[in-house]
N, C-alpha and C positions, 0 to 999 in steps of 0.2 A: 503494500500500500504506500509506503514511503516513496517508492520508485514512481508510482503513478502520480502522486502529488508533486513530486519534484519535476516530472516531465510536463505536467500542466503549468507549473510555474515558468519553466523555460519557454513554453508555447506563448504564455502571456507576455513575457519579456520580448520574445521575438516578434510577436504581434505589435507590441508597443513601439519597438525599434522600426519595424516596417511602416507603421502608421506615421511616425515622426519623419522617416525618410520620404514618404509619400507627400506629407505636408510641405517639407522642405523643397522637394522637386516642383510641387505645385506653385510654391511661392517664387522660385527661380524662374519658372516659365512665365508666370504672371508678370513679374518685374521686367523680364526681357521683352515680352510682348508690349508692355506699356511703354518702354523706352523706344521700341521700334515705331509704335504709333506716334509718339511725340516727335521723333526724328523725322518721320515722313510728313507730319503736319508742318514742321518747320520748313522742310524742303518744298512742300507745296506752296506755303506762304511766300517763300523766296521766288518761286516760279511766277507767282502773281506779281511780285515787285518787278521782275524782269519784263514781264508782258507789258506792264504799264510804262516802264521806261522805254521799251521798244516803240510803243505807241507815241511817246513823246519824241523820240528820235526820228520817227517817221513824219510827224507833224512839223517839226522845227524847220526842215528845209523849205517847205511850202511857205511858212511864215517869213523865213529869210528871203526867199525870192520875191515875195510881195514887198517887203521893206527895201530890199536891194534895188528894186526898180525905181524907188522914189529917192533913196538916200545913197549916194555913191561914196561919200567920204568915210563911212564907218566900216571899212574893209576888215579891220582886225577882228571885230566881233564875228563877222561872217566866216572868216578863216578859222577862228576857234571853234565855232559850231561844227564846221565840216570836219575838223580834226577829231573832235570828241565823238562825232557820229562814227567815224572810221575806227577809232579806238574801241568804242562800245561793241561794234561788230566783231572785232578781233579778240576781245577779252574772253577768257575761258573760265575764270574762277570767280566765285562770288566776291572775293576781296578786290579783285581788279575792277569788277563791275561797280562795286560800291564806291571806289575811288573815282571812277569816271562819272558816275551819277552825281556825286557830290560836286565835282568840277562843273558839271553841266548846270547845276542849280545857279551858280554864280554867273555863268555866261548867259543863261536864259534871262536872268534878272537884268543884265546889262542890255540885252537885245530888246526887252520890253521897255526899258528906260529910253533907249534910242528911239523906239517907235513912238513913245509918248511925247518926245521932244519935238516931233514934227506933226503939226496939225493936219497936213495933207494925208498922212498915213492913217491917222485916227478916223478920217472920214471915208477911207477906202473900204468898200463892202467886203472884198475878199479878206482883207486884213482883219476886219471885225469878226467875220465868221471863223477864221483860223484862230483868232485870239480866244473866242468862246470855246472852241474845241480844246485848245491848249489849257484853258482854265479848268475844264472838266477833267482833263488828263492829270493835271496837277493835283486835283482833289482825289482822284483815284490813287495816285502815287502816295499821297499822304495816308490814305486809308490802308493801302497795301503795306506800307512801311510799318504802320502801327500793328497790323495783324501779324506781320512777320516777327516783329519784336515781341509780341505777346506769345506767339508760338515758341520762339527761341527761349524766352524767359521760362516758360513752363517746362520745356525740355531740359534746360540748364539746371533748374531747381531739382528736377527729378534725378539728374545725374549726380547731384551734389548731396542730396539728403540720404541719411542713413535709414534703412539698410540698402536702398536701391543703388547707392553709389558703389557697393561691392559688386553688383552685377554689371554696372556700367564700366567699372574698371576691368573686370574679367573679360568682357566682350568688346572692349575698345570704343565705348561711346564717349567721345570727347566733347568738350564745350564748343558751342557754336557762337559765332560773333553776332552781336547786335548791330543793327543799322543805325549809325550815329550821324548827326548833322556835321557837315564840313566845318572846319575851323573858320571863323569869321562870318559864318552864315547869319549870325544875329544882326549884322549890319547891312543896311540897304546898299545895293550896288550903285555906283556913281558913274555918270557919263560926262566926259569933258569934251567941249567943242573948241 
């Protein structure tokens, strides 16, 4: 009888160990899947940012051509716009695209300032229509940036909090970069004639 009771005890211990192992495996799988979901959410949000910036880079040449036809002496702004558009198309990493997008904020501000300095541009219907489209695009970009930063923040928090940080480190989930405003963007662009 002692043998039967001892074997039952070992069965209970084995059952408890298996239950704990099953709980641990379930937790690891859940944490891993949660990290995957958050990472994919951040990647999707970044894709939306890229889409909105691409729309901006598609609209700007039309705006530039409209302005260029009226204002010949503002060639440097036009050249910068063309260079940034080419750099955006060639950029392959989110970091490169963030840097170019931040540079485009400043150039676009200067382009709008140039346009506003010339009354004949402000009365041009093509310019006004393009400016409205660009305003809508800028709003989209702002919303996309905010959503991207929210998704990245949620992901980064998950990768840093105990105990999911253990799974993040085991499976190589690293920190993602937030989209930050370019240095000096708090100041309005100036145009000199």
